[in-house]
Phi, psi and omega in degrees: 000140184274149178281113188239127178234134176241123175268127187221172166229155185296334180267009188275112175296321179294324174297320174294319178301316182294320180295321174296323175302313182294321183292322182295330178252024180048045177265119177276143185209155173262123180258136179236121179276101181285348176285339185248354185225097184297325177295317175297318180302313180301317176302316179295319177295319179292322179288325187252340187076008190238150173255348184277155178239159003283151160241131182242134179247113178242100179052040181091348177271132182259127172244125182256121185079179183273093180252076187310314181298321182289321176300317179297317179301303181303324181263004176057050176260123177275122181263141174297145182283000000 
């Protein structure tokens, strides 16, 4: 199983969409609320160059925003045609 971390804020709709996608495909993930953790927010910005969420780290590959095709590819999820 791949190591997945998602940087989120409580009010982020795309964060919820991404987490729902992970749950739908039984992807375990570590969630970090950057609104409540300044050090984690700095880490997220350093990794992604972005202040917006979600930022997803999959084994060191950074995905900014809900990019479902890229998430599926990195997580090896087969999507129905």
